[in-house]
Each structure stands twice: as structure tokens, then as C-alpha cells.
N, C-alpha and C positions, 0 to 999 in steps of 0.2 A: 852542622846546624843549619838551616836556612836563614837567608838574611831578612825573610819576612816574620818579623816578630809582631805580636799583637799590637804592640805600642806603634809601629810604623803603619799597620794598615790602619790603626784607628786615626793617626795623623794624617794619612793621605785622604780618608774618607771625609774628615772634619774640613780638611782645607777644600777638598773637593766639592764638597757641598757648598760652603761659602761662596765659591767662584760660582757654582751653578745658579743659586738662588739670587746672587748679585746681579748676574746676567739677565736673569727673569725679570727681577724689580727694574732694572735699567730699561729692559724693553717695554714693559708696562708705562714706565714714566715718559718715554719717548712716545708709543702710541698715544697716550692720553694727550701730549703737548704737541702733537703732530699737527702743523697749520691747517690742513684740510680735513680734519676731523672738528675743527672747533663749532661749524655751524649745526654739525650733528648733537655735540653736546651740550650746546644751547639750547635747542630744541628739548632733548632730554630734561634738562634741567629746569624748563618752563612748563613741562607737561603736568605738573601737579597744581600748578596755578592756573590753568585753563579752565574755563568755565563752560565748556562743552559736556553735555551728556554723553555716555557712552551706549546708552541702551536707544 
């Protein structure tokens, strides 16, 4: 009988998914907190408050 049981594959998939999504989350946080992006995000945050007409 093979060493690959359902439980082993499920455990591997769960741990791999956790690591994968953890890395994706950390990449998103690093992108959001990157110093060179600060001006871009501040501009985007103030856009709803601008009194300019779009038309």
C-alpha cells in the first residue's frame, strides 16, 4: 500500500495553503506599507474629499 493516504495529502494541502496565503498576505502588507507608496495612498485616501467636479 502506498504511503500517500488521504490524511497525509489533506495535511500537506492544508499546510501548503496556510503557507501560501500567509506569504500572499505578507506581500500585500509589505506593498501597502512600502515607503515609496505613501504619497500614492495618501492621494487615493483624499480623493473622495476633493471638491472638484468630474465632468
